[in-house]
Rosetta silent file (secondary structure, phi, psi, omega in degrees, C-alpha in Angstrom):
SEQUENCE: MSAGAPGTGETVAGEAAVPRHVAIIMDGNGRWAKRKGLPRVAGHREGAEAVRRTLKAAVEAGVECLTLYAFSSENWRRSEEEVTDLKGLMRFYLERELEELAREGVKLRFIGEPSAFGPDLWERLQLAAAKTADNDKLILNVALNYGSQQELARAAQILAQEVADGVITPEDISVEKMGEVLQTAELPPLDLLIRTSGEVRLSNFLLWQSAYAELIFLDLLWPDFDKEAFNEALSQFAGRQRRFGGR
SCORE:     score description
SCORE:     0.000 S_00000001
   1 L     0.000  133.601 -178.168  102.746  135.636  109.324 S_00000001
   2 L   -78.832  163.798 -178.490  104.968  133.840  106.822 S_00000001
   3 L   -67.817  -17.474  179.598  107.865  131.601  107.748 S_00000001
   4 L   -86.045   -2.753 -176.560  110.226  134.180  106.320 S_00000001
   5 L  -127.450   87.609 -178.895  109.121  136.889  108.745 S_00000001
   6 L   -65.769  160.166 -179.717  109.827  136.001  112.374 S_00000001
   7 L   -64.830  166.918  177.377  108.037  137.777  115.174 S_00000001
   8 L  -117.481  166.481  179.705  109.445  140.863  116.808 S_00000001
   9 L    93.641 -161.318 -171.317  109.856  141.799  120.417 S_00000001
  10 L  -127.106  132.129  175.759  110.851  139.672  123.341 S_00000001
  11 E  -106.121  119.427  179.530  109.516  136.356  124.573 S_00000001
  12 L   -72.479  145.195  179.533  110.079  135.713  128.268 S_00000001
  13 L   -53.294  129.266  178.310  111.228  132.220  129.228 S_00000001
  14 L    87.819   -9.107 -176.803  108.259  129.933  129.627 S_00000001
  15 L   -71.590  -41.446  177.546  105.858  132.364  128.010 S_00000001
  16 L  -110.402   82.866 -170.908  105.565  130.385  124.762 S_00000001
  17 L   -66.887  -31.625 -177.766  105.755  126.856  126.128 S_00000001
  18 L  -116.489  119.531  176.667  104.916  125.103  122.852 S_00000001
  19 L   -67.729  140.216  178.751  106.660  126.101  119.615 S_00000001
  20 L   -70.902  -38.239 -173.535  104.301  126.490  116.685 S_00000001
  21 E  -130.992  119.754  178.481  106.799  125.137  114.160 S_00000001
  22 E  -116.999  134.364  174.262  109.488  122.534  114.922 S_00000001
  23 E  -119.416  147.085 -178.237  112.016  121.292  112.359 S_00000001
  24 E  -134.432  129.980  168.340  114.276  118.262  112.762 S_00000001
  25 E   -90.843  106.903 -172.208  117.444  117.190  111.013 S_00000001
  26 L   -87.761   88.808 -171.726  117.068  113.438  111.436 S_00000001
  27 L  -113.744  142.688  172.670  120.707  112.345  111.530 S_00000001
  28 L   117.960    6.630 -179.243  122.381  109.123  112.610 S_00000001
  29 H   -61.005  -46.347 -178.712  120.555  106.263  110.902 S_00000001
  30 H   -64.903  -42.284  179.229  123.732  104.884  109.327 S_00000001
  31 H   -67.050  -35.590  176.823  125.795  105.136  112.515 S_00000001
  32 H   -60.741  -45.773 -179.676  123.007  103.471  114.480 S_00000001
  33 H   -66.655  -40.068 -179.913  123.039  100.535  112.088 S_00000001
  34 H   -62.645  -41.947  179.451  126.832  100.320  112.062 S_00000001
  35 H   -62.534  -27.155 -177.955  127.008  100.174  115.857 S_00000001
  36 L   -99.788    5.877  179.936  124.623   97.243  115.788 S_00000001
  37 L    67.426   31.596 -177.556  126.350   95.444  112.910 S_00000001
  38 L  -113.355  159.277  176.186  123.343   95.942  110.627 S_00000001
  39 L   -67.647  156.007 -176.407  123.049   97.184  107.036 S_00000001
  40 H   -56.823  -35.709 -178.037  122.342  100.916  106.606 S_00000001
  41 H   -60.656  -30.068  177.549  118.801  100.237  105.395 S_00000001
  42 H   -64.513  -36.308  175.245  118.011   98.786  108.850 S_00000001
  43 H   -64.676  -39.340  178.576  118.921  102.175  110.307 S_00000001
  44 H   -67.925  -35.437  176.047  116.602  103.906  107.895 S_00000001
  45 H   -63.522  -45.533  178.297  113.772  101.515  108.846 S_00000001
  46 H   -67.121  -32.797  175.001  114.269  102.289  112.508 S_00000001
  47 H   -63.135  -35.998  177.735  114.489  105.964  111.645 S_00000001
  48 H   -65.903  -34.586  175.658  111.064  105.717  110.028 S_00000001
  49 H   -66.542  -36.034  176.132  109.720  104.318  113.295 S_00000001
  50 H   -64.405  -32.833  175.155  111.222  107.313  115.089 S_00000001
  51 H   -62.253  -44.891  179.556  109.265  109.528  112.709 S_00000001
  52 H   -58.684  -46.558 -179.429  106.045  107.811  113.785 S_00000001
  53 H   -62.411  -43.322 -177.356  106.841  108.376  117.476 S_00000001
  54 H   -67.201  -39.680  178.400  107.792  111.984  116.909 S_00000001
  55 H   -60.365  -44.686  179.055  104.699  112.746  114.872 S_00000001
  56 H   -64.367  -41.513  179.104  102.462  111.422  117.653 S_00000001
  57 H   -62.794  -39.460  179.466  104.420  113.392  120.264 S_00000001
  58 H   -65.984  -41.116  177.869  104.070  116.574  118.206 S_00000001
  59 H   -62.011  -47.208 -178.848  100.310  116.107  117.853 S_00000001
  60 H   -63.142  -33.869 -179.098   99.940  115.494  121.594 S_00000001
  61 H   -78.793  -15.260 -179.618  102.024  118.576  122.428 S_00000001
  62 L    89.309   19.047  175.910   99.965  120.860  120.240 S_00000001
  63 L   -68.339  138.754 -178.720  102.691  121.719  117.724 S_00000001
  64 L   -83.446  -35.986 -176.217  101.174  123.232  114.560 S_00000001
  65 E  -142.547  135.191  176.981  103.851  122.244  112.057 S_00000001
  66 E  -123.669  115.415  178.800  106.603  119.616  112.020 S_00000001
  67 E  -105.888  127.466 -176.423  109.198  119.871  109.257 S_00000001
  68 E  -117.857  130.567  178.018  111.444  116.852  108.718 S_00000001
  69 E   -85.335   92.475 -172.512  114.670  116.790  106.680 S_00000001
  70 E   -91.043  -33.563 -177.636  114.102  113.439  105.009 S_00000001
  71 E  -157.462  114.131 -178.025  116.354  113.650  101.936 S_00000001
  72 E   -85.635  163.406  178.205  118.750  116.460  101.111 S_00000001
  73 L   -67.375  -16.222  178.145  119.835  117.498   97.637 S_00000001
  74 L   -87.713  -13.605 -176.020  123.313  116.220   98.638 S_00000001
  75 H   -69.328  -12.411  176.439  122.025  112.726   99.526 S_00000001
  76 H   -65.793  -14.495  178.860  122.189  111.727   95.836 S_00000001
  77 H   -75.249  -11.601  177.892  125.929  111.282   96.450 S_00000001
  78 L   -69.852  170.624 -177.934  125.156  108.159   98.466 S_00000001
  79 L   -62.428  151.575  179.287  125.351  104.748   96.848 S_00000001
  80 H   -58.778  -36.928  179.185  122.717  103.842   94.269 S_00000001
  81 H   -62.468  -44.341 -178.927  121.703  100.925   96.481 S_00000001
  82 H   -67.255  -42.154  178.090  121.055  103.171   99.498 S_00000001
  83 H   -62.185  -40.535  178.348  119.082  105.723   97.456 S_00000001
  84 H   -63.435  -40.864  178.091  116.972  102.894   96.012 S_00000001
  85 H   -62.602  -42.763 -179.757  116.346  101.568   99.539 S_00000001
  86 H   -63.259  -41.369  178.985  115.306  105.022  100.723 S_00000001
  87 H   -65.840  -38.760  177.173  112.864  105.427   97.841 S_00000001
  88 H   -63.630  -39.618  178.323  111.419  101.987   98.597 S_00000001
  89 H   -65.271  -38.676  177.947  110.942  102.924  102.239 S_00000001
  90 H   -59.523  -45.746 -179.979  109.132  106.123  101.221 S_00000001
  91 H   -60.755  -47.026 -176.981  106.680  104.074   99.138 S_00000001
  92 H   -60.279  -47.707 -175.958  106.187  101.543  101.938 S_00000001
  93 H   -75.253  -27.464  173.242  105.548  104.065  104.686 S_00000001
  94 H   -61.354  -48.102 -178.808  103.311  106.183  102.493 S_00000001
  95 H   -66.508  -38.585 -176.184  101.093  103.175  101.916 S_00000001
  96 H   -76.671  -34.979 -170.676  101.219  102.034  105.543 S_00000001
  97 H  -101.206  -11.935 -172.133  100.797  105.391  107.233 S_00000001
  98 H   -59.135  -45.476 -179.308   98.530  107.395  104.952 S_00000001
  99 H   -64.059  -36.960  179.058   95.251  106.252  106.486 S_00000001
 100 H   -66.765  -41.918  177.769   96.622  106.869  109.983 S_00000001
 101 H   -59.698  -44.302 -179.474   97.737  110.379  109.012 S_00000001
 102 H   -63.589  -41.707  179.408   94.277  111.091  107.669 S_00000001
 103 H   -65.122  -36.177 -176.899   92.594  109.811  110.851 S_00000001
 104 L   -80.819   -3.213  179.209   94.903  111.866  113.043 S_00000001
 105 L    77.631   25.942 -177.522   94.098  115.062  111.147 S_00000001
 106 E   -91.935  129.755  177.160   97.648  115.454  109.802 S_00000001
 107 E   -96.660  122.220 -177.560   98.147  117.509  106.634 S_00000001
 108 E   -97.367  130.565  174.525  101.047  116.219  104.523 S_00000001
 109 E  -145.023  167.457 -173.442  103.040  118.618  102.351 S_00000001
 110 E  -134.276  146.632  167.877  106.491  118.702  100.755 S_00000001
 111 E  -124.777  162.823 -173.982  109.284  121.140  100.083 S_00000001
 112 E   103.585 -151.135  177.826  112.289  120.626   97.852 S_00000001
 113 L  -129.729   71.558 -176.563  112.126  118.955   94.451 S_00000001
 114 H   -64.717  -19.068 -178.901  110.467  115.564   95.062 S_00000001
 115 H   -61.574  -20.209  178.979  109.744  115.093   91.348 S_00000001
 116 H   -64.673  -15.706  179.986  113.389  114.034   90.992 S_00000001
 117 H   -78.703   -2.494  177.986  112.479  110.705   92.572 S_00000001
 118 L   105.059  156.170 -173.968  110.648  109.699   89.387 S_00000001
 119 H   -61.788  -35.694 -176.928  107.038  109.867   88.184 S_00000001
 120 H   -65.424  -53.374 -177.647  105.763  106.856   90.155 S_00000001
 121 H   -69.444  -36.689  179.033  106.887  108.008   93.604 S_00000001
 122 H   -62.400  -40.662  178.599  106.133  111.680   92.795 S_00000001
 123 H   -64.542  -39.776  177.794  102.563  110.752   91.870 S_00000001
 124 H   -63.876  -40.635  179.174  102.160  108.854   95.155 S_00000001
 125 H   -65.004  -42.293 -179.927  103.452  111.839   97.102 S_00000001
 126 H   -64.793  -41.861  177.966  101.067  114.192   95.325 S_00000001
 127 H   -63.519  -39.747  179.444   98.093  111.874   95.965 S_00000001
 128 H   -63.484  -42.659  177.774   99.032  111.623   99.634 S_00000001
 129 H   -64.017  -39.608  179.311   99.188  115.398   99.922 S_00000001
 130 H   -65.700  -39.021 -177.163   95.845  115.765   98.167 S_00000001
 131 H   -67.040  -29.303 -176.983   94.185  113.182  100.425 S_00000001
 132 L  -105.333    9.429 -170.673   95.239  115.038  103.579 S_00000001
 133 L   -60.827  -29.232 -176.123   94.888  118.604  102.239 S_00000001
 134 L   -92.572   -0.813  179.404   91.861  119.468  104.386 S_00000001
 135 L   -73.206  148.278 -174.618   93.318  118.216  107.676 S_00000001
 136 L  -138.725   16.561  179.502   94.119  120.879  110.238 S_00000001
 137 L   -82.345  -39.864  178.905   95.469  119.246  113.386 S_00000001
 138 E  -157.882  141.452  172.372   99.126  119.315  112.382 S_00000001
 139 E   -94.764  121.896  172.308  101.124  120.013  109.231 S_00000001
 140 E  -100.874  104.831 -175.503  103.744  117.385  108.452 S_00000001
 141 E  -102.974  110.692 -172.866  106.107  119.185  106.108 S_00000001
 142 E  -104.504  124.393  178.760  108.638  116.803  104.578 S_00000001
 143 E   -90.064  111.635 -177.878  111.802  118.122  102.904 S_00000001
 144 E  -122.559  126.464 -173.855  112.631  115.823   99.972 S_00000001
 145 E    51.787   47.936 -174.528  115.508  116.529   97.625 S_00000001
 146 E  -108.577  139.952  171.138  115.758  119.817   99.491 S_00000001
 147 L  -142.802  128.902 -174.395  118.649  122.244   99.771 S_00000001
 148 H   -68.521  -37.908  178.330  118.270  125.636  101.412 S_00000001
 149 H   -62.766  -39.107  176.948  120.851  127.380   99.208 S_00000001
 150 H   -64.358  -40.388  177.316  118.972  126.106   96.144 S_00000001
 151 H   -61.433  -42.407 -179.793  115.700  127.372   97.645 S_00000001
 152 H   -68.743  -38.872  178.021  117.208  130.807   98.210 S_00000001
 153 H   -63.890  -41.312  178.256  118.676  130.958   94.722 S_00000001
 154 H   -64.694  -40.606  177.091  115.277  130.059   93.266 S_00000001
 155 H   -61.518  -40.007  177.762  113.581  132.720   95.393 S_00000001
 156 H   -63.739  -39.238  177.986  116.088  135.297   94.102 S_00000001
 157 H   -63.297  -40.720 -179.099  115.304  134.235   90.530 S_00000001
 158 H   -63.671  -45.370 -179.619  111.568  134.675   91.138 S_00000001
 159 H   -68.511  -36.524  177.889  112.045  138.171   92.532 S_00000001
 160 H   -64.281  -39.178  178.993  114.493  139.102   89.757 S_00000001
 161 H   -67.255  -36.550  177.556  111.942  138.007   87.163 S_00000001
 162 H   -65.239  -37.626  176.160  109.251  140.106   88.868 S_00000001
 163 H   -65.983  -45.026  179.906  111.559  143.112   88.674 S_00000001
 164 H   -61.391  -33.922 -179.463  112.296  142.395   84.993 S_00000001
 165 L   -82.755   -3.792 -179.597  108.570  142.123   84.301 S_00000001
 166 L    78.094   13.060  179.602  107.891  145.434   86.021 S_00000001
 167 L   -73.670  -39.413  177.233  105.732  143.789   88.709 S_00000001
 168 L  -133.765  168.473  172.395  107.961  145.121   91.492 S_00000001
 169 L  -106.301  162.948  176.972  110.957  147.426   91.786 S_00000001
 170 H   -54.568  -35.142 -178.996  114.293  146.492   93.415 S_00000001
 171 H   -68.275  -17.826  177.685  113.280  148.697   96.356 S_00000001
 172 H   -76.817  -14.555 -177.917  110.229  146.471   96.912 S_00000001
 173 L   -76.443  119.912 -176.293  112.408  143.505   97.792 S_00000001
 174 L  -136.988  176.227  175.069  112.359  143.125  101.563 S_00000001
 175 H   -57.891  -43.327 -179.393  112.675  140.449  104.210 S_00000001
 176 H   -66.049  -40.994 -179.896  108.924  139.969  104.076 S_00000001
 177 H   -64.814  -40.504  177.083  108.901  139.790  100.276 S_00000001
 178 H   -60.735  -44.414  179.210  111.655  137.189  100.320 S_00000001
 179 H   -59.653  -31.228 -176.611  109.703  135.098  102.794 S_00000001
 180 H   -71.346  -19.152 -179.087  106.694  135.168  100.497 S_00000001
 181 L  -108.903    7.984  171.664  108.559  133.360   97.680 S_00000001
 182 L   -82.025  160.390 -178.470  110.151  130.644   99.814 S_00000001
 183 L   -70.464  -14.939  179.070  108.650  127.183   99.847 S_00000001
 184 L   -96.802   14.088 -172.770  107.736  127.621  103.507 S_00000001
 185 L   -56.764  -32.637 -175.692  105.716  130.775  102.897 S_00000001
 186 L   -87.043    0.074 -175.448  102.459  129.186  104.018 S_00000001
 187 L   -99.727  159.378  172.651  103.916  127.814  107.263 S_00000001
 188 L   -62.591  155.388  175.244  104.281  129.407  110.708 S_00000001
 189 L   -56.350  145.211  179.959  107.697  130.953  111.422 S_00000001
 190 L   -71.762  122.469  179.992  110.242  128.380  112.512 S_00000001
 191 L   -97.016  -41.703 -170.192  110.566  128.387  116.322 S_00000001
 192 E  -139.952  129.622  174.488  112.715  125.362  117.113 S_00000001
 193 E  -120.231  127.717 -178.462  115.244  123.329  115.116 S_00000001
 194 E  -115.400  135.473  170.879  116.527  120.047  116.499 S_00000001
 195 E  -126.815  131.453  176.883  119.442  117.993  115.137 S_00000001
 196 L   -94.599  172.271  171.504  120.288  114.519  116.355 S_00000001
 197 L    89.968   -2.927  178.026  123.557  112.518  116.203 S_00000001
 198 L    89.926   -8.018  175.966  125.867  115.045  117.891 S_00000001
 199 L   -74.035  142.537 -175.208  126.652  116.993  114.728 S_00000001
 200 L  -122.641   73.767  176.516  126.490  120.778  115.229 S_00000001
 201 L  -161.296  164.862 -177.828  125.652  122.315  111.855 S_00000001
 202 L   -91.446  -19.145  174.289  122.591  123.067  109.709 S_00000001
 203 L    52.401   47.783  173.319  123.716  121.132  106.623 S_00000001
 204 L    63.591   36.498 -177.143  121.920  123.359  104.098 S_00000001
 205 L  -120.489  119.387  172.384  118.582  123.093  105.894 S_00000001
 206 L    49.411   47.087 -175.915  116.188  126.055  106.396 S_00000001
 207 L   -62.360  -46.071  179.234  119.005  128.603  106.502 S_00000001
 208 L   -67.503  -46.525 -175.160  116.742  131.634  106.049 S_00000001
 209 L   -65.916  -24.351 -175.817  113.985  130.264  108.251 S_00000001
 210 L   -85.746    4.703 -173.080  116.392  129.491  111.109 S_00000001
 211 L   -51.851  -40.542 -179.143  117.486  133.125  111.538 S_00000001
 212 L  -123.322   15.758  177.757  115.712  133.459  114.912 S_00000001
 213 L   -75.321  151.126  170.385  114.893  129.829  115.661 S_00000001
 214 E   -79.654  137.575 -176.370  116.118  128.183  118.835 S_00000001
 215 E  -113.938  133.442  177.481  118.656  125.441  118.032 S_00000001
 216 E  -130.651  123.013  179.479  119.055  122.215  119.996 S_00000001
 217 E  -112.247  125.678 -175.962  121.742  119.652  119.139 S_00000001
 218 L  -113.985  143.438  176.344  121.431  116.184  120.653 S_00000001
 219 L   -75.324  -15.611 -179.197  123.975  113.369  120.911 S_00000001
 220 L   -62.565  135.191  173.753  121.150  110.885  120.437 S_00000001
 221 L   -76.793  148.478 -171.489  121.079  109.027  117.116 S_00000001
 222 H   -56.213  -42.313 -179.618  117.833  109.489  115.212 S_00000001
 223 H   -61.443  -17.673  177.979  116.500  105.878  115.507 S_00000001
 224 H   -93.328   -1.537 -179.926  116.691  106.304  119.311 S_00000001
 225 L   -71.081  135.865 -176.618  114.689  109.543  119.282 S_00000001
 226 L  -146.246 -172.714 -177.886  111.353  109.198  121.062 S_00000001
 227 H   -59.131  -40.649 -179.788  108.557  111.073  122.806 S_00000001
 228 H   -63.082  -42.022  178.653  110.693  111.693  125.886 S_00000001
 229 H   -65.647  -39.721  179.436  113.491  113.250  123.801 S_00000001
 230 H   -63.735  -47.771 -179.227  110.990  115.382  121.901 S_00000001
 231 H   -65.878  -32.093  175.783  109.331  116.634  125.078 S_00000001
 232 H   -64.853  -39.651  176.963  112.718  117.364  126.630 S_00000001
 233 H   -64.068  -39.808  177.383  113.543  119.534  123.611 S_00000001
 234 H   -64.988  -37.068  177.397  110.224  121.336  124.056 S_00000001
 235 H   -64.989  -41.118  175.378  111.065  121.908  127.720 S_00000001
 236 H   -60.636  -43.378  178.604  114.402  123.445  126.771 S_00000001
 237 H   -59.178  -44.932 -178.072  112.636  125.685  124.303 S_00000001
 238 H   -63.493  -25.728 -178.587  110.140  126.820  126.936 S_00000001
 239 L   -87.727   -4.146 -178.390  113.004  127.760  129.228 S_00000001
 240 L   -92.006  152.140  176.767  114.760  129.998  126.754 S_00000001
 241 L  -101.963  119.558 -176.736  114.360  133.752  126.420 S_00000001
 242 E  -100.869  122.942 -175.834  113.764  134.782  122.820 S_00000001
 243 L  -112.995  -10.868  177.042  114.727  138.359  121.929 S_00000001
 244 L    50.718   46.103  176.654  114.626  138.250  118.110 S_00000001
 245 L    86.062    1.121  177.966  117.698  140.467  117.833 S_00000001
 246 L   -80.247 -163.246 -175.452  116.736  142.785  120.720 S_00000001
 247 L   -66.608    0.000    0.000  118.735  143.505  123.832 S_00000001
């Protein structure tokens, strides 16, 4: 089943204890650093450590796919210095963590438009994805230069072109067809979306995919997120009754 086509029917609380696909808006690095009187890049470094903890917790819990909002299409509005720092951190953690990801059976993939980060970093990202392509323990899906509205517009363009080419008719366009041309088409449907930092919005992240996902908003800043917080979110998910638009 594609990520664009959520399941139907009703899930009784506790019946699906572990979500197949968890997405996280990792928010609060800058505020964490500010509270501690540190530069913003220090918050991003600690945020990267939180990613390591969360990845291990997801593997241990049996989650199939973990999608992380690492860099939005709006993040280019930040200072040039901060964007440069973020790109440097990506290179550093790719080099440091790649072997560990491979050993742990983690498959790395990307959504968004990562090529905008330049040929050097884009090549590193592609090589990392290729090196882990055969792993099957967990998919780590990283959203880089990603915006959900842009993804939906691009999907509409693809379907419009197929209509223009006579491949499909307008009547062939359905929820399922839309899901097939999204960047998440190969992933399980999104079950749980978590946002840290106390903000209560989706910020242009997985808008289509979140249609029937359970949403959890935490006051915790991302650098303080750990295995306990992740498992608590999974417990909340397990306790919810999912009706997928039913009664």
